[in-house]
C-alpha positions as CSV (number, residue, x, y, z in Angstrom):
1,M,-5.7,-4.7,-2.0
2,K,-3.0,-7.3,-0.9
3,V,-1.8,-7.7,2.7
4,C,1.4,-9.9,3.4
5,L,3.9,-10.8,6.3
6,L,6.5,-11.1,5.1
7,A,7.8,-12.1,8.2
8,S,7.3,-11.6,11.7
9,G,9.4,-12.3,14.9
10,S,12.6,-11.1,17.0
11,K,14.9,-12.1,13.8
12,G,13.1,-9.8,11.7
13,N,9.7,-8.5,10.7
14,S,8.9,-7.1,7.2
15,L,5.1,-6.0,6.2
16,Y,4.0,-6.0,1.8
17,V,1.1,-4.4,1.1
18,E,-0.3,-3.6,-2.5
19,T,-2.8,-1.0,-3.4
20,G,-4.6,-0.5,-6.9
21,G,-1.6,1.9,-7.4
22,S,1.5,1.0,-5.2
23,K,3.5,-1.6,-4.5
24,I,5.0,-0.4,-0.3
25,L,6.9,-2.5,2.8
26,V,6.7,-1.8,5.6
27,D,9.8,-2.7,7.3
28,A,12.5,-4.6,6.0
29,G,14.4,-6.9,9.1
30,L,16.1,-9.9,6.8
31,S,18.2,-9.3,4.6
32,A,17.8,-7.8,1.6
33,R,18.8,-11.3,-0.9
34,E,15.6,-13.2,2.2
35,I,13.8,-10.0,1.5
36,V,14.1,-11.4,-2.2
37,R,13.2,-14.6,-2.8
38,R,10.7,-14.2,0.2
39,L,8.4,-11.6,-2.5
40,A,9.2,-13.8,-5.4
41,A,7.2,-16.2,-3.3
42,I,4.5,-14.4,-2.4
43,E,4.6,-13.8,-6.5
44,V,5.9,-9.6,-6.7
45,D,9.3,-8.3,-8.0
46,A,11.4,-6.5,-5.4
47,A,12.3,-4.1,-8.4
48,D,8.0,-3.2,-9.0
49,L,8.6,-2.3,-4.5
50,D,7.4,1.8,-4.8
51,A,8.8,2.0,-0.8
52,L,9.9,1.6,2.2
53,F,8.6,2.5,5.5
54,I,10.4,2.6,8.6
55,S,9.0,2.5,12.2
56,H,11.8,2.5,14.2
57,E,15.8,1.2,13.9
58,H,16.0,-2.2,15.6
59,L,18.6,-4.4,13.4
60,D,14.6,-6.7,13.9
61,H,12.9,-4.3,11.3
62,V,16.0,-2.6,9.8
63,R,18.6,-5.4,8.3
64,G,18.1,-5.5,4.0
65,V,17.2,-1.7,4.6
66,G,20.4,-0.2,2.7
67,V,20.0,-2.6,0.6
68,L,16.9,-3.4,-0.6
69,S,17.9,0.6,-1.2
70,R,20.2,0.4,-3.5
71,K,20.0,-2.0,-5.0
72,Y,16.4,-1.4,-6.3
73,R,16.7,2.6,-6.1
74,L,14.0,3.0,-3.8
75,P,13.3,5.4,-1.4
76,V,12.7,5.0,2.3
77,Y,11.1,6.4,4.6
78,V,11.8,6.9,8.1
79,S,11.5,10.0,11.0
80,Y,14.3,12.4,11.5
81,P,15.8,10.7,14.8
82,T,14.9,7.0,13.4
83,N,17.0,8.4,10.7
84,R,19.6,9.5,12.8
85,E,20.0,6.2,14.6
86,V,20.2,4.0,11.6
87,Q,22.3,5.9,8.7
88,D,25.6,3.2,9.6
89,I,22.7,0.7,8.1
90,I,21.0,3.1,5.3
91,R,23.7,5.6,4.1
92,D,22.9,6.5,0.7
93,A,19.8,5.4,0.8
94,A,17.4,7.4,-0.5
95,V,15.9,9.2,2.8
96,T,12.1,10.5,3.2
97,E,11.5,11.8,7.0
98,F,8.6,12.4,8.3
99,E,7.2,13.3,11.8
100,S,5.8,11.5,14.0
101,G,2.1,12.5,14.8
102,Y,1.9,14.3,10.9
103,S,0.0,12.3,8.3
104,F,1.3,12.3,4.6
105,A,1.2,11.3,0.7
106,F,2.5,8.5,-1.2
107,R,1.1,8.4,-4.8
108,D,-2.5,6.6,-3.9
109,L,-1.5,6.0,-0.4
110,L,-2.3,8.0,2.6
111,I,0.6,7.6,5.5
112,D,-0.5,8.2,8.7
113,P,3.0,7.4,11.4
114,F,2.0,7.6,14.8
115,P,3.8,7.2,18.4
116,I,3.7,4.4,19.9
117,T,5.9,3.3,23.3
118,H,8.2,0.8,22.9
119,D,12.0,1.3,24.0
120,A,13.5,3.1,20.8
121,C,13.7,6.8,20.1
122,D,10.5,7.7,17.5
123,P,8.2,4.4,17.3
124,V,5.5,5.1,15.1
125,G,3.5,2.4,13.9
126,F,0.8,3.5,10.9
127,T,-2.5,3.5,9.0
128,I,-2.0,3.4,5.5
129,E,-5.2,4.4,3.6
130,G,-5.6,4.1,0.0
131,R,-9.4,3.8,-2.5
132,E,-9.8,-0.1,-1.0
133,G,-9.6,1.1,3.0
134,K,-7.0,1.2,6.1
135,V,-4.8,-1.3,6.4
136,G,-3.1,-0.6,10.5
137,F,0.0,-1.6,11.5
138,A,1.3,-2.0,15.1
139,T,3.7,-3.8,16.7
140,D,6.6,-3.6,19.2
141,L,4.7,-1.4,22.0
142,G,4.5,-2.0,25.7
143,T,1.3,-0.6,26.1
144,A,-1.9,0.1,23.3
145,T,-2.5,3.9,24.5
146,R,-6.2,5.5,23.4
147,L,-4.3,7.3,21.1
148,V,-3.1,3.5,18.9
149,A,-7.0,2.8,19.5
150,D,-7.9,6.4,17.9
151,K,-5.5,5.7,15.5
152,L,-6.3,2.4,14.4
153,S,-10.0,2.8,14.8
154,G,-11.8,2.0,10.6
155,C,-8.8,-0.6,9.8
156,R,-10.0,-3.0,7.1
157,V,-7.3,-5.0,8.0
158,L,-5.0,-4.7,11.2
159,V,-1.8,-5.9,11.4
160,L,-0.7,-6.2,15.9
161,E,1.3,-7.3,18.0
162,S,0.4,-10.1,19.6
163,N,4.3,-11.3,21.4
164,H,3.6,-13.3,25.1
165,D,2.1,-15.1,26.2
166,E,2.3,-14.1,29.9
167,E,2.2,-17.1,31.9
168,M,5.4,-18.5,29.8
169,L,7.0,-15.5,29.8
170,I,6.8,-15.7,33.8
171,N,8.0,-19.3,33.9
172,G,10.1,-19.4,30.7
173,P,14.3,-19.5,30.7
174,Y,14.7,-15.1,30.2
175,P,16.5,-13.4,33.3
176,W,15.4,-10.9,35.1
177,H,15.8,-8.2,34.1
178,L,14.4,-8.9,30.0
179,K,11.0,-9.9,31.6
180,Q,10.9,-6.9,33.3
181,R,11.8,-5.4,29.4
182,I,9.3,-7.4,28.0
183,K,6.3,-7.0,30.6
184,S,6.8,-2.8,31.0
185,R,5.1,-0.3,29.1
186,H,7.9,-0.1,26.8
187,G,8.2,-3.8,25.5
188,H,5.7,-6.1,24.0
189,L,2.1,-6.4,24.2
190,S,0.7,-10.1,25.4
191,N,-1.8,-12.0,23.5
192,S,-4.6,-10.6,27.0
193,D,-3.3,-7.1,26.1
194,S,-3.1,-7.3,22.2
195,A,-7.3,-9.2,21.8
196,A,-8.5,-6.4,24.5
197,L,-6.8,-3.1,22.1
198,L,-8.8,-5.9,19.3
199,A,-11.6,-5.4,21.6
200,D,-11.7,-1.4,21.4
201,L,-11.8,-1.9,17.2
202,L,-13.9,-4.6,16.4
203,H,-16.9,-2.8,13.7
204,P,-18.7,-3.7,10.4
205,G,-16.1,-3.2,7.7
206,F,-13.0,-5.6,9.6
207,E,-12.3,-8.2,7.7
208,G,-9.1,-8.9,8.4
209,L,-6.4,-9.7,11.3
210,F,-2.6,-10.3,11.1
211,L,-0.9,-11.1,14.8
212,A,2.5,-10.1,14.6
213,H,6.1,-10.8,16.1
214,L,5.8,-13.6,18.7
215,S,8.2,-14.8,20.8
216,E,9.7,-18.1,20.2
217,V,10.3,-18.5,22.8
218,N,7.5,-16.9,25.1
219,N,4.6,-17.6,23.5
220,D,3.1,-20.4,20.4
221,P,0.6,-19.3,17.8
222,T,-2.3,-22.2,19.0
223,V,-1.9,-19.5,22.1
224,A,-1.7,-16.7,20.4
225,R,-4.5,-17.7,18.2
226,Q,-7.2,-19.1,20.8
227,V,-6.7,-15.6,23.1
228,T,-7.4,-14.3,19.7
229,D,-10.8,-16.3,18.4
230,T,-12.3,-16.8,21.8
231,L,-12.3,-12.3,21.5
232,L,-14.2,-13.1,17.7
233,M,-16.1,-16.0,19.1
234,S,-18.4,-13.7,21.6
235,Q,-19.2,-10.3,19.5
236,A,-21.1,-10.3,15.9
237,A,-19.7,-7.5,15.0
238,C,-17.7,-8.6,12.2
239,S,-15.9,-11.9,11.0
240,P,-12.1,-11.3,10.2
241,R,-9.7,-14.3,8.4
242,L,-7.3,-14.8,10.8
243,I,-3.6,-15.4,9.9
244,V,-1.0,-15.7,12.5
245,G,2.6,-14.3,11.5
246,D,5.5,-16.6,10.6
247,Q,9.2,-15.9,11.7
248,Y,10.3,-18.4,8.4
249,H,8.0,-18.3,5.6
250,P,5.2,-15.3,4.5
251,S,1.8,-15.6,5.8
252,D,-0.5,-16.0,3.9
253,I,-1.8,-13.6,1.3
254,L,-5.1,-11.3,2.5
255,T,-6.9,-10.2,-0.5
256,L,-9.6,-8.0,-0.7
């Protein structure tokens, strides 16, 4: 299994997951050209991709979907409500619709899209499970519900939002209404919120953690890492590798 955050942040997001029988993307929020370039940087040919899965309709998650799908004949999996919202971007793509809350098989994988709280029409997180174990993906969520924690339990690898430091957000330059939106149930998880969720998910088989969707204005990679490291050092159940996602470069590849 290989996992890499090709891009992570408010300007574009994309996750690459490779298992024994599949190579997939979750979201493609950069231009198709940049997605192809970043895949090449980790020695993956975009022509070898098997599918693309969309979490929600915001542009930083779907910008390159249409071009990638059309150029590489790449099937796109998206929920019915989200598909209605992104028609202008993914027109003529080979679309398969799914229903949030219902898992389905894709090649050697079991894909489970589960509902999350965000200011989108039908946002989902994903678990992606194959012979090598389960990868959990949850970004762009305002609160970690019990359902989210249940769905992410037992993962070998997690990609979790750690969007902002609460003090940096409150004291930062954003207008008040935007600060309120980010802090709301339909906004984004703070570093401390992410750590609180993670505390419920630690188990002996947990091997890798990506911190994702960090704000360039309201967070700092060192601060986000420190909050998570504090939690990880306080327990003895596991010792996962910790990788902080970056907006401008692919992350390190987690190989299991």
